[in-house]
PDB file of the backbone (N, CA, C, O) and the ligand in Angstrom, with CONECT records:
HET     ZN  A 101       1
ATOM      1  N   MET A   1       0.859  -1.153  -0.006  1.00  0.00           N
ATOM      2  CA  MET A   1      -0.007  -0.017  -0.012  1.00  0.00           C
ATOM      3  C   MET A   1       0.901   1.248   0.012  1.00  0.00           C
ATOM      4  O   MET A   1       1.861   1.349   0.776  1.00  0.00           O
ATOM      5  N   VAL A   2       0.542   2.168  -0.846  1.00  0.00           N
ATOM      6  CA  VAL A   2       1.372   3.354  -0.930  1.00  0.00           C
ATOM      7  C   VAL A   2       0.691   4.468  -0.059  1.00  0.00           C
ATOM      8  O   VAL A   2      -0.497   4.763  -0.189  1.00  0.00           O
ATOM      9  N   ARG A   3       1.506   5.038   0.805  1.00  0.00           N
ATOM     10  CA  ARG A   3       1.002   6.062   1.702  1.00  0.00           C
ATOM     11  C   ARG A   3       0.920   7.418   0.926  1.00  0.00           C
ATOM     12  O   ARG A   3       1.831   7.794   0.189  1.00  0.00           O
ATOM     13  N   ASN A   4      -0.157   8.083   1.125  1.00  0.00           N
ATOM     14  CA  ASN A   4      -0.261   9.363   0.397  1.00  0.00           C
ATOM     15  C   ASN A   4       0.711  10.383   0.910  1.00  0.00           C
ATOM     16  O   ASN A   4       1.058  10.378   2.091  1.00  0.00           O
ATOM     17  N   PRO A   5       1.175  11.292   0.007  1.00  0.00           N
ATOM     18  CA  PRO A   5       2.144  12.267   0.435  1.00  0.00           C
ATOM     19  C   PRO A   5       1.606  13.162   1.585  1.00  0.00           C
ATOM     20  O   PRO A   5       0.441  13.559   1.601  1.00  0.00           O
ATOM     21  N   VAL A   6       2.492  13.452   2.519  1.00  0.00           N
ATOM     22  CA  VAL A   6       2.108  14.314   3.665  1.00  0.00           C
ATOM     23  C   VAL A   6       2.305  15.789   3.291  1.00  0.00           C
ATOM     24  O   VAL A   6       3.278  16.178   2.646  1.00  0.00           O
ATOM     25  N   VAL A   7       1.326  16.583   3.734  1.00  0.00           N
ATOM     26  CA  VAL A   7       1.503  18.055   3.599  1.00  0.00           C
ATOM     27  C   VAL A   7       1.859  18.594   4.977  1.00  0.00           C
ATOM     28  O   VAL A   7       1.045  18.538   5.898  1.00  0.00           O
ATOM     29  N   ILE A   8       3.061  19.110   5.118  1.00  0.00           N
ATOM     30  CA  ILE A   8       3.448  19.592   6.423  1.00  0.00           C
ATOM     31  C   ILE A   8       2.778  20.972   6.704  1.00  0.00           C
ATOM     32  O   ILE A   8       2.889  21.913   5.918  1.00  0.00           O
ATOM     33  N   CYS A   9       2.106  21.035   7.823  1.00  0.00           N
ATOM     34  CA  CYS A   9       1.432  22.349   8.133  1.00  0.00           C
ATOM     35  C   CYS A   9       2.407  23.371   8.697  1.00  0.00           C
ATOM     36  O   CYS A   9       3.532  23.081   9.103  1.00  0.00           O
ATOM     37  N   LYS A  10       1.860  24.635   8.689  1.00  0.00           N
ATOM     38  CA  LYS A  10       2.701  25.767   9.187  1.00  0.00           C
ATOM     39  C   LYS A  10       2.154  26.176  10.466  1.00  0.00           C
ATOM     40  O   LYS A  10       0.967  26.488  10.568  1.00  0.00           O
ATOM     41  N   ALA A  11       3.029  26.191  11.537  1.00  0.00           N
ATOM     42  CA  ALA A  11       2.628  26.672  12.866  1.00  0.00           C
ATOM     43  C   ALA A  11       3.009  28.115  12.948  1.00  0.00           C
ATOM     44  O   ALA A  11       4.178  28.470  12.792  1.00  0.00           O
ATOM     45  N   THR A  12       2.028  28.955  13.193  1.00  0.00           N
ATOM     46  CA  THR A  12       2.310  30.432  13.345  1.00  0.00           C
ATOM     47  C   THR A  12       1.683  30.843  14.666  1.00  0.00           C
ATOM     48  O   THR A  12       0.866  30.131  15.250  1.00  0.00           O
ATOM     49  N   PRO A  13       2.110  32.049  15.124  1.00  0.00           N
ATOM     50  CA  PRO A  13       1.490  32.571  16.354  1.00  0.00           C
ATOM     51  C   PRO A  13      -0.082  32.644  16.280  1.00  0.00           C
ATOM     52  O   PRO A  13      -0.789  32.572  17.285  1.00  0.00           O
ATOM     53  N   GLY A  14      -0.535  32.786  15.073  1.00  0.00           N
ATOM     54  CA  GLY A  14      -1.938  32.891  14.845  1.00  0.00           C
ATOM     55  C   GLY A  14      -2.700  31.556  14.637  1.00  0.00           C
ATOM     56  O   GLY A  14      -3.906  31.533  14.391  1.00  0.00           O
ATOM     57  N   GLY A  15      -1.965  30.491  14.743  1.00  0.00           N
ATOM     58  CA  GLY A  15      -2.562  29.164  14.583  1.00  0.00           C
ATOM     59  C   GLY A  15      -1.836  28.316  13.620  1.00  0.00           C
ATOM     60  O   GLY A  15      -0.775  28.685  13.115  1.00  0.00           O
ATOM     61  N   VAL A  16      -2.418  27.135  13.348  1.00  0.00           N
ATOM     62  CA  VAL A  16      -1.798  26.174  12.420  1.00  0.00           C
ATOM     63  C   VAL A  16      -2.580  26.271  11.141  1.00  0.00           C
ATOM     64  O   VAL A  16      -3.811  26.275  11.142  1.00  0.00           O
ATOM     65  N   PHE A  17      -1.825  26.352  10.006  1.00  0.00           N
ATOM     66  CA  PHE A  17      -2.421  26.534   8.679  1.00  0.00           C
ATOM     67  C   PHE A  17      -1.863  25.490   7.740  1.00  0.00           C
ATOM     68  O   PHE A  17      -0.749  24.991   7.897  1.00  0.00           O
ATOM     69  N   ILE A  18      -2.700  25.179   6.744  1.00  0.00           N
ATOM     70  CA  ILE A  18      -2.268  24.321   5.644  1.00  0.00           C
ATOM     71  C   ILE A  18      -1.756  25.131   4.492  1.00  0.00           C
ATOM     72  O   ILE A  18      -2.497  25.955   3.957  1.00  0.00           O
ATOM     73  N   PRO A  19      -0.545  24.943   4.089  1.00  0.00           N
ATOM     74  CA  PRO A  19      -0.022  25.661   2.899  1.00  0.00           C
ATOM     75  C   PRO A  19      -0.497  24.995   1.646  1.00  0.00           C
ATOM     76  O   PRO A  19      -1.076  23.911   1.721  1.00  0.00           O
ATOM     77  N   CYS A  20      -0.285  25.585   0.495  1.00  0.00           N
ATOM     78  CA  CYS A  20      -0.613  24.939  -0.759  1.00  0.00           C
ATOM     79  C   CYS A  20       0.326  23.778  -0.970  1.00  0.00           C
ATOM     80  O   CYS A  20       1.547  23.931  -0.944  1.00  0.00           O
ATOM     81  N   PRO A  21      -0.263  22.607  -1.180  1.00  0.00           N
ATOM     82  CA  PRO A  21       0.594  21.391  -1.394  1.00  0.00           C
ATOM     83  C   PRO A  21       1.457  21.486  -2.629  1.00  0.00           C
ATOM     84  O   PRO A  21       2.512  20.857  -2.711  1.00  0.00           O
ATOM     85  N   VAL A  22       0.999  22.289  -3.610  1.00  0.00           N
ATOM     86  CA  VAL A  22       1.754  22.386  -4.880  1.00  0.00           C
ATOM     87  C   VAL A  22       2.881  23.325  -4.803  1.00  0.00           C
ATOM     88  O   VAL A  22       4.020  22.951  -5.079  1.00  0.00           O
ATOM     89  N   CYS A  23       2.599  24.607  -4.415  1.00  0.00           N
ATOM     90  CA  CYS A  23       3.645  25.593  -4.416  1.00  0.00           C
ATOM     91  C   CYS A  23       4.179  25.871  -2.972  1.00  0.00           C
ATOM     92  O   CYS A  23       5.113  26.654  -2.798  1.00  0.00           O
ATOM     93  N   ARG A  24       3.602  25.253  -1.999  1.00  0.00           N
ATOM     94  CA  ARG A  24       4.055  25.346  -0.594  1.00  0.00           C
ATOM     95  C   ARG A  24       3.965  26.722   0.020  1.00  0.00           C
ATOM     96  O   ARG A  24       4.596  27.004   1.039  1.00  0.00           O
ATOM     97  N   SER A  25       3.186  27.566  -0.597  1.00  0.00           N
ATOM     98  CA  SER A  25       3.094  28.935  -0.033  1.00  0.00           C
ATOM     99  C   SER A  25       1.662  29.187   0.385  1.00  0.00           C
ATOM    100  O   SER A  25       0.777  28.385   0.088  1.00  0.00           O
ATOM    101  N   GLY A  26       1.431  30.265   1.053  1.00  0.00           N
ATOM    102  CA  GLY A  26       0.113  30.628   1.443  1.00  0.00           C
ATOM    103  C   GLY A  26      -0.339  29.907   2.718  1.00  0.00           C
ATOM    104  O   GLY A  26       0.335  29.019   3.240  1.00  0.00           O
ATOM    105  N   LYS A  27      -1.477  30.321   3.175  1.00  0.00           N
ATOM    106  CA  LYS A  27      -2.164  29.640   4.326  1.00  0.00           C
ATOM    107  C   LYS A  27      -3.576  29.433   3.873  1.00  0.00           C
ATOM    108  O   LYS A  27      -4.430  30.309   4.005  1.00  0.00           O
ATOM    109  N   LEU A  28      -3.804  28.283   3.346  1.00  0.00           N
ATOM    110  CA  LEU A  28      -5.144  28.089   2.718  1.00  0.00           C
ATOM    111  C   LEU A  28      -6.256  27.698   3.649  1.00  0.00           C
ATOM    112  O   LEU A  28      -7.427  27.952   3.369  1.00  0.00           O
ATOM    113  N   MET A  29      -5.913  27.097   4.725  1.00  0.00           N
ATOM    114  CA  MET A  29      -6.979  26.671   5.693  1.00  0.00           C
ATOM    115  C   MET A  29      -6.399  26.639   7.091  1.00  0.00           C
ATOM    116  O   MET A  29      -5.263  26.208   7.290  1.00  0.00           O
ATOM    117  N   ARG A  30      -7.173  27.092   8.058  1.00  0.00           N
ATOM    118  CA  ARG A  30      -6.766  27.055   9.404  1.00  0.00           C
ATOM    119  C   ARG A  30      -7.161  25.690  10.019  1.00  0.00           C
ATOM    120  O   ARG A  30      -8.219  25.148   9.699  1.00  0.00           O
ATOM    121  N   LEU A  31      -6.331  25.160  10.873  1.00  0.00           N
ATOM    122  CA  LEU A  31      -6.587  23.865  11.497  1.00  0.00           C
ATOM    123  C   LEU A  31      -6.729  24.048  12.986  1.00  0.00           C
ATOM    124  O   LEU A  31      -5.966  24.780  13.616  1.00  0.00           O
ATOM    125  N   TYR A  32      -7.704  23.380  13.535  1.00  0.00           N
ATOM    126  CA  TYR A  32      -7.869  23.265  14.998  1.00  0.00           C
ATOM    127  C   TYR A  32      -7.548  21.802  15.415  1.00  0.00           C
ATOM    128  O   TYR A  32      -7.534  20.908  14.570  1.00  0.00           O
ATOM    129  N   GLN A  33      -7.309  21.588  16.627  1.00  0.00           N
ATOM    130  CA  GLN A  33      -7.029  20.257  17.106  1.00  0.00           C
ATOM    131  C   GLN A  33      -8.141  19.283  16.708  1.00  0.00           C
ATOM    132  O   GLN A  33      -7.886  18.111  16.430  1.00  0.00           O
ATOM    133  N   GLU A  34      -9.348  19.776  16.686  1.00  0.00           N
ATOM    134  CA  GLU A  34     -10.481  18.914  16.407  1.00  0.00           C
ATOM    135  C   GLU A  34     -10.786  18.765  14.887  1.00  0.00           C
ATOM    136  O   GLU A  34     -11.644  17.987  14.470  1.00  0.00           O
ATOM    137  N   THR A  35     -10.053  19.535  14.117  1.00  0.00           N
ATOM    138  CA  THR A  35     -10.338  19.580  12.659  1.00  0.00           C
ATOM    139  C   THR A  35     -10.025  18.142  12.107  1.00  0.00           C
ATOM    140  O   THR A  35      -8.971  17.547  12.330  1.00  0.00           O
ATOM    141  N   GLU A  36     -11.018  17.683  11.396  1.00  0.00           N
ATOM    142  CA  GLU A  36     -10.869  16.344  10.824  1.00  0.00           C
ATOM    143  C   GLU A  36     -11.765  16.355   9.589  1.00  0.00           C
ATOM    144  O   GLU A  36     -12.915  16.788   9.657  1.00  0.00           O
ATOM    145  N   ALA A  37     -11.236  15.877   8.455  1.00  0.00           N
ATOM    146  CA  ALA A  37     -12.052  15.921   7.231  1.00  0.00           C
ATOM    147  C   ALA A  37     -11.427  14.979   6.208  1.00  0.00           C
ATOM    148  O   ALA A  37     -10.249  14.629   6.273  1.00  0.00           O
ATOM    149  N   THR A  38     -12.240  14.603   5.300  1.00  0.00           N
ATOM    150  CA  THR A  38     -11.788  13.756   4.148  1.00  0.00           C
ATOM    151  C   THR A  38     -12.186  14.402   2.889  1.00  0.00           C
ATOM    152  O   THR A  38     -13.313  14.873   2.742  1.00  0.00           O
ATOM    153  N   CYS A  39     -11.235  14.434   1.935  1.00  0.00           N
ATOM    154  CA  CYS A  39     -11.431  14.918   0.571  1.00  0.00           C
ATOM    155  C   CYS A  39     -11.939  16.384   0.555  1.00  0.00           C
ATOM    156  O   CYS A  39     -12.976  16.721  -0.016  1.00  0.00           O
ATOM    157  N   VAL A  40     -11.126  17.223   1.228  1.00  0.00           N
ATOM    158  CA  VAL A  40     -11.398  18.659   1.268  1.00  0.00           C
ATOM    159  C   VAL A  40     -10.687  19.315   0.084  1.00  0.00           C
ATOM    160  O   VAL A  40      -9.534  18.993  -0.202  1.00  0.00           O
ATOM    161  N   SER A  41     -11.364  20.226  -0.601  1.00  0.00           N
ATOM    162  CA  SER A  41     -10.802  20.903  -1.727  1.00  0.00           C
ATOM    163  C   SER A  41     -10.055  22.167  -1.226  1.00  0.00           C
ATOM    164  O   SER A  41     -10.622  22.980  -0.496  1.00  0.00           O
ATOM    165  N   LEU A  42      -8.826  22.310  -1.615  1.00  0.00           N
ATOM    166  CA  LEU A  42      -8.089  23.538  -1.316  1.00  0.00           C
ATOM    167  C   LEU A  42      -7.760  24.142  -2.645  1.00  0.00           C
ATOM    168  O   LEU A  42      -7.197  23.482  -3.518  1.00  0.00           O
ATOM    169  N   TYR A  43      -8.115  25.420  -2.806  1.00  0.00           N
ATOM    170  CA  TYR A  43      -7.768  26.113  -4.078  1.00  0.00           C
ATOM    171  C   TYR A  43      -6.763  27.170  -3.854  1.00  0.00           C
ATOM    172  O   TYR A  43      -6.997  28.079  -3.058  1.00  0.00           O
ATOM    173  N   CYS A  44      -5.639  27.098  -4.521  1.00  0.00           N
ATOM    174  CA  CYS A  44      -4.562  28.027  -4.300  1.00  0.00           C
ATOM    175  C   CYS A  44      -4.712  29.106  -5.366  1.00  0.00           C
ATOM    176  O   CYS A  44      -4.742  28.791  -6.555  1.00  0.00           O
ATOM    177  N   ARG A  45      -4.810  30.407  -4.953  1.00  0.00           N
ATOM    178  CA  ARG A  45      -4.957  31.488  -5.900  1.00  0.00           C
ATOM    179  C   ARG A  45      -3.706  31.833  -6.594  1.00  0.00           C
ATOM    180  O   ARG A  45      -3.689  32.449  -7.659  1.00  0.00           O
ATOM    181  N   LYS A  46      -2.573  31.390  -5.918  1.00  0.00           N
ATOM    182  CA  LYS A  46      -1.319  31.778  -6.439  1.00  0.00           C
ATOM    183  C   LYS A  46      -0.914  30.925  -7.616  1.00  0.00           C
ATOM    184  O   LYS A  46      -0.543  31.473  -8.654  1.00  0.00           O
ATOM    185  N   CYS A  47      -0.967  29.608  -7.508  1.00  0.00           N
ATOM    186  CA  CYS A  47      -0.617  28.745  -8.617  1.00  0.00           C
ATOM    187  C   CYS A  47      -1.774  28.125  -9.310  1.00  0.00           C
ATOM    188  O   CYS A  47      -1.616  27.365 -10.265  1.00  0.00           O
ATOM    189  N   LYS A  48      -2.992  28.462  -8.809  1.00  0.00           N
ATOM    190  CA  LYS A  48      -4.214  28.107  -9.504  1.00  0.00           C
ATOM    191  C   LYS A  48      -4.471  26.578  -9.517  1.00  0.00           C
ATOM    192  O   LYS A  48      -5.190  26.076 -10.381  1.00  0.00           O
ATOM    193  N   HIS A  49      -3.900  25.878  -8.590  1.00  0.00           N
ATOM    194  CA  HIS A  49      -4.160  24.402  -8.527  1.00  0.00           C
ATOM    195  C   HIS A  49      -5.149  24.156  -7.407  1.00  0.00           C
ATOM    196  O   HIS A  49      -5.177  24.813  -6.366  1.00  0.00           O
ATOM    197  N   GLU A  50      -5.973  23.136  -7.714  1.00  0.00           N
ATOM    198  CA  GLU A  50      -6.891  22.639  -6.643  1.00  0.00           C
ATOM    199  C   GLU A  50      -6.283  21.365  -6.138  1.00  0.00           C
ATOM    200  O   GLU A  50      -5.866  20.525  -6.937  1.00  0.00           O
ATOM    201  N   SER A  51      -6.216  21.186  -4.807  1.00  0.00           N
ATOM    202  CA  SER A  51      -5.672  19.991  -4.151  1.00  0.00           C
ATOM    203  C   SER A  51      -6.752  19.394  -3.334  1.00  0.00           C
ATOM    204  O   SER A  51      -7.560  20.117  -2.750  1.00  0.00           O
ATOM    205  N   LEU A  52      -6.800  18.056  -3.268  1.00  0.00           N
ATOM    206  CA  LEU A  52      -7.755  17.404  -2.378  1.00  0.00           C
ATOM    207  C   LEU A  52      -6.920  16.765  -1.268  1.00  0.00           C
ATOM    208  O   LEU A  52      -5.946  16.045  -1.488  1.00  0.00           O
ATOM    209  N   ILE A  53      -7.397  17.101  -0.012  1.00  0.00           N
ATOM    210  CA  ILE A  53      -6.609  16.641   1.139  1.00  0.00           C
ATOM    211  C   ILE A  53      -7.489  15.906   2.108  1.00  0.00           C
ATOM    212  O   ILE A  53      -8.713  16.041   2.117  1.00  0.00           O
ATOM    213  N   ASP A  54      -6.812  15.109   2.939  1.00  0.00           N
ATOM    214  CA  ASP A  54      -7.487  14.518   4.118  1.00  0.00           C
ATOM    215  C   ASP A  54      -6.882  15.067   5.349  1.00  0.00           C
ATOM    216  O   ASP A  54      -5.670  15.279   5.374  1.00  0.00           O
ATOM    217  N   ILE A  55      -7.657  15.321   6.407  1.00  0.00           N
ATOM    218  CA  ILE A  55      -7.171  15.892   7.631  1.00  0.00           C
ATOM    219  C   ILE A  55      -7.505  15.009   8.822  1.00  0.00           C
ATOM    220  O   ILE A  55      -8.660  14.648   9.046  1.00  0.00           O
ATOM    221  N   GLN A  56      -6.490  14.675   9.566  1.00  0.00           N
ATOM    222  CA  GLN A  56      -6.749  13.897  10.814  1.00  0.00           C
ATOM    223  C   GLN A  56      -6.738  14.824  12.017  1.00  0.00           C
ATOM    224  O   GLN A  56      -5.986  15.797  12.056  1.00  0.00           O
ATOM    225  N   ALA A  57      -7.572  14.519  12.990  1.00  0.00           N
ATOM    226  CA  ALA A  57      -7.567  15.331  14.245  1.00  0.00           C
ATOM    227  C   ALA A  57      -6.275  15.095  14.938  1.00  0.00           C
ATOM    228  O   ALA A  57      -5.646  14.043  14.820  1.00  0.00           O
ATOM    229  N   GLY A  58      -5.873  16.169  15.712  1.00  0.00           N
ATOM    230  CA  GLY A  58      -4.652  16.003  16.524  1.00  0.00           C
ATOM    231  C   GLY A  58      -3.866  17.315  16.533  1.00  0.00           C
ATOM    232  O   GLY A  58      -4.351  18.330  16.033  1.00  0.00           O
ATOM    233  N   ASP A  59      -2.650  17.299  17.101  1.00  0.00           N
ATOM    234  CA  ASP A  59      -1.903  18.565  17.134  1.00  0.00           C
ATOM    235  C   ASP A  59      -0.548  18.428  16.366  1.00  0.00           C
ATOM    236  O   ASP A  59       0.338  19.272  16.500  1.00  0.00           O
ATOM    237  N   GLY A  60      -0.425  17.366  15.580  1.00  0.00           N
ATOM    238  CA  GLY A  60       0.836  17.221  14.840  1.00  0.00           C
ATOM    239  C   GLY A  60       0.807  18.084  13.623  1.00  0.00           C
ATOM    240  O   GLY A  60      -0.265  18.510  13.193  1.00  0.00           O
ATOM    241  N   LEU A  61       2.009  18.372  13.023  1.00  0.00           N
ATOM    242  CA  LEU A  61       2.053  19.168  11.832  1.00  0.00           C
ATOM    243  C   LEU A  61       2.045  18.260  10.523  1.00  0.00           C
ATOM    244  O   LEU A  61       2.076  18.726   9.384  1.00  0.00           O
ATOM    245  N   ASP A  62       2.002  16.981  10.815  1.00  0.00           N
ATOM    246  CA  ASP A  62       1.978  16.039   9.660  1.00  0.00           C
ATOM    247  C   ASP A  62       0.681  15.279   9.583  1.00  0.00           C
ATOM    248  O   ASP A  62       0.660  14.107   9.206  1.00  0.00           O
ATOM    249  N   ARG A  63      -0.417  15.949   9.942  1.00  0.00           N
ATOM    250  CA  ARG A  63      -1.716  15.265   9.999  1.00  0.00           C
ATOM    251  C   ARG A  63      -2.571  15.455   8.733  1.00  0.00           C
ATOM    252  O   ARG A  63      -3.713  15.002   8.648  1.00  0.00           O
ATOM    253  N   VAL A  64      -1.949  16.162   7.738  1.00  0.00           N
ATOM    254  CA  VAL A  64      -2.655  16.388   6.506  1.00  0.00           C
ATOM    255  C   VAL A  64      -1.950  15.552   5.398  1.00  0.00           C
ATOM    256  O   VAL A  64      -0.728  15.577   5.258  1.00  0.00           O
ATOM    257  N   THR A  65      -2.756  14.835   4.644  1.00  0.00           N
ATOM    258  CA  THR A  65      -2.223  14.059   3.515  1.00  0.00           C
ATOM    259  C   THR A  65      -2.965  14.401   2.230  1.00  0.00           C
ATOM    260  O   THR A  65      -4.128  14.804   2.267  1.00  0.00           O
ATOM    261  N   LEU A  66      -2.320  14.248   1.143  1.00  0.00           N
ATOM    262  CA  LEU A  66      -3.035  14.453  -0.104  1.00  0.00           C
ATOM    263  C   LEU A  66      -4.020  13.304  -0.342  1.00  0.00           C
ATOM    264  O   LEU A  66      -3.691  12.129  -0.176  1.00  0.00           O
ATOM    265  N   HIS A  67      -5.217  13.679  -0.730  1.00  0.00           N
ATOM    266  CA  HIS A  67      -6.267  12.691  -0.912  1.00  0.00           C
ATOM    267  C   HIS A  67      -5.901  11.815  -2.157  1.00  0.00           C
ATOM    268  O   HIS A  67      -6.101  10.601  -2.202  1.00  0.00           O
ATOM    269  N   ARG A  68      -5.372  12.522  -3.112  1.00  0.00           N
ATOM    270  CA  ARG A  68      -4.829  11.810  -4.295  1.00  0.00           C
ATOM    271  C   ARG A  68      -3.791  12.725  -4.909  1.00  0.00           C
ATOM    272  O   ARG A  68      -3.899  13.942  -4.762  1.00  0.00           O
ATOM    273  N   PRO A  69      -2.802  12.198  -5.582  1.00  0.00           N
ATOM    274  CA  PRO A  69      -1.713  13.019  -6.084  1.00  0.00           C
ATOM    275  C   PRO A  69      -2.265  14.143  -6.878  1.00  0.00           C
ATOM    276  O   PRO A  69      -3.306  14.034  -7.526  1.00  0.00           O
ATOM    277  N   ALA A  70      -1.514  15.282  -6.817  1.00  0.00           N
ATOM    278  CA  ALA A  70      -1.964  16.460  -7.606  1.00  0.00           C
ATOM    279  C   ALA A  70      -1.936  16.080  -9.086  1.00  0.00           C
ATOM    280  O   ALA A  70      -1.107  15.294  -9.544  1.00  0.00           O
ATOM    281  N   GLN A  71      -2.863  16.665  -9.793  1.00  0.00           N
ATOM    282  CA  GLN A  71      -2.996  16.344 -11.276  1.00  0.00           C
ATOM    283  C   GLN A  71      -1.739  16.611 -11.959  1.00  0.00           C
ATOM    284  O   GLN A  71      -1.174  17.704 -11.911  1.00  0.00           O
ATOM    285  N   ALA A  72      -1.289  15.550 -12.625  1.00  0.00           N
ATOM    286  CA  ALA A  72      -0.032  15.645 -13.333  1.00  0.00           C
ATOM    287  C   ALA A  72      -0.255  15.489 -14.849  1.00  0.00           C
ATOM    288  O   ALA A  72      -1.126  14.742 -15.295  1.00  0.00           O
ATOM    289  N   GLY A  73       0.541  16.199 -15.599  1.00  0.00           N
ATOM    290  CA  GLY A  73       0.509  16.003 -17.038  1.00  0.00           C
ATOM    291  C   GLY A  73      -0.677  16.770 -17.680  1.00  0.00           C
ATOM    292  O   GLY A  73      -0.980  16.578 -18.858  1.00  0.00           O
ATOM    293  N   LYS A  74      -1.308  17.599 -16.923  1.00  0.00           N
ATOM    294  CA  LYS A  74      -2.397  18.385 -17.551  1.00  0.00           C
ATOM    295  C   LYS A  74      -2.024  19.878 -17.530  1.00  0.00           C
ATOM    296  O   LYS A  74      -2.469  20.640 -16.672  1.00  0.00           O
ATOM    297  N   GLN A  75      -1.236  20.239 -18.453  1.00  0.00           N
ATOM    298  CA  GLN A  75      -0.780  21.624 -18.550  1.00  0.00           C
ATOM    299  C   GLN A  75      -1.816  22.426 -19.345  1.00  0.00           C
ATOM    300  O   GLN A  75      -2.362  21.945 -20.338  1.00  0.00           O
ATOM    301  N   HIS A  76      -2.076  23.653 -18.891  1.00  0.00           N
ATOM    302  CA  HIS A  76      -3.007  24.515 -19.613  1.00  0.00           C
ATOM    303  C   HIS A  76      -2.255  25.323 -20.620  1.00  0.00           C
ATOM    304  O   HIS A  76      -2.853  26.121 -21.342  1.00  0.00           O
TER     305      HIS A  76
HETATM  306 ZN    ZN A 101      -0.206  26.983  -4.835  1.00  0.00          ZN2+
END
C-alpha cells in the first residue's frame, strides 16, 4: 500500500495553517485540534491548482495528507 504524500502544516502565532501542497506557499486553511475531514478541496490562488486533502484530528504538523496526487500531465 502506498502512503499518500504528507502536507506539512505551518505553525504560526496565529494558529496552524495548511499551505498549498503544490507551491508550498500561502495559508489556505486554518486547523484546530479537532479539525478532521476527508477529501477537502483547497484552491490556491497563487498557482491556481486545486488539491484534495485529508485531515486527521490531533496537534501534529503532519496530519494532512493528499487525498490523491496532484493532477499531473495536464498543462494548460
Ligand atoms: Zn499553490
